[in-house]
C-alpha positions as CSV (number, residue, x, y, z in Angstrom):
1,M,79.0,141.6,113.5
2,K,81.5,143.8,111.7
3,K,81.4,143.8,107.9
4,Y,84.6,144.2,106.0
5,S,84.6,146.4,102.9
6,T,86.0,144.8,99.7
7,Q,86.4,148.2,98.1
8,K,89.5,149.2,100.0
9,G,91.9,147.5,97.6
10,F,90.1,148.9,94.5
11,V,90.2,152.5,95.8
12,K,93.9,152.1,96.7
13,Y,94.7,151.0,93.1
14,V,92.7,153.9,91.6
15,V,94.6,156.4,93.8
16,I,98.0,154.8,92.8
17,F,97.0,155.0,89.2
18,I,96.0,158.7,89.4
19,V,99.3,159.5,91.2
20,L,101.3,157.7,88.5
21,V,99.4,159.5,85.7
22,V,100.2,162.9,87.5
23,L,103.8,162.0,87.9
24,I,104.2,161.0,84.3
25,A,102.6,164.2,83.2
26,M,104.8,166.3,85.6
27,F,108.0,164.8,84.3
28,N,106.9,164.8,80.7
29,I,107.7,161.2,80.1
30,D,106.9,159.7,76.7
31,V,105.3,156.4,77.5
32,G,105.0,155.5,73.8
33,A,108.8,155.7,73.3
34,I,109.4,153.6,76.3
35,I,107.0,150.9,75.2
36,E,108.4,150.9,71.6
37,S,112.1,150.6,72.8
38,D,114.0,147.4,71.9
39,L,114.5,146.4,75.5
40,V,110.8,146.5,76.4
41,Q,109.9,144.7,73.2
42,S,112.4,141.9,73.9
43,V,111.2,141.5,77.5
44,Y,107.6,141.5,76.3
45,H,108.4,138.8,73.7
46,Y,110.2,136.7,76.3
47,I,107.3,136.8,78.7
48,K,104.9,136.1,75.8
49,V,106.9,132.9,74.9
50,I,106.9,131.7,78.5
51,L,103.2,132.3,79.0
52,S,102.5,130.6,75.7
53,F,104.5,127.5,76.8
54,I,102.6,127.4,80.2
55,Y,99.3,127.8,78.4
56,D,100.1,125.0,76.0
57,A,101.2,122.7,78.8
58,F,98.0,123.5,80.7
59,V,95.8,122.8,77.7
60,K,97.6,119.5,77.2
61,V,97.0,118.4,80.8
62,I,93.3,119.5,80.6
63,G,92.9,117.5,77.4
64,Q,94.0,114.3,79.3
65,L,91.3,114.7,81.9
66,P,88.2,112.5,81.7
67,T,85.3,114.1,79.8
68,N,82.4,113.0,82.1
69,G,82.2,116.3,83.9
70,G,85.5,115.9,85.7
71,D,84.2,113.4,88.3
72,M,87.2,111.2,88.9
73,A,85.2,108.7,91.0
74,T,82.8,107.8,88.2
75,S,85.5,107.6,85.6
76,T,87.4,104.9,87.5
77,A,84.3,103.0,88.5
78,T,83.0,102.7,85.0
79,S,86.3,101.6,83.5
80,T,86.5,98.4,85.6
């Protein structure tokens, strides 16, 4: 039986990260200035608002679930 390695994806991402760091260093790109720019900050704020809305909706739905361990069968059987 052939075993598949789960490390292939991790190594690929490490290599990509190293290549990106080398390219940033070669082209002398100021990452701090890019992150602090108004455009990036407005996009970050927009994404943060959307994720906050999704999280709040998720918490609201979770709060409406039965509190007996999540077993829907026992919650309907005990309520009748």
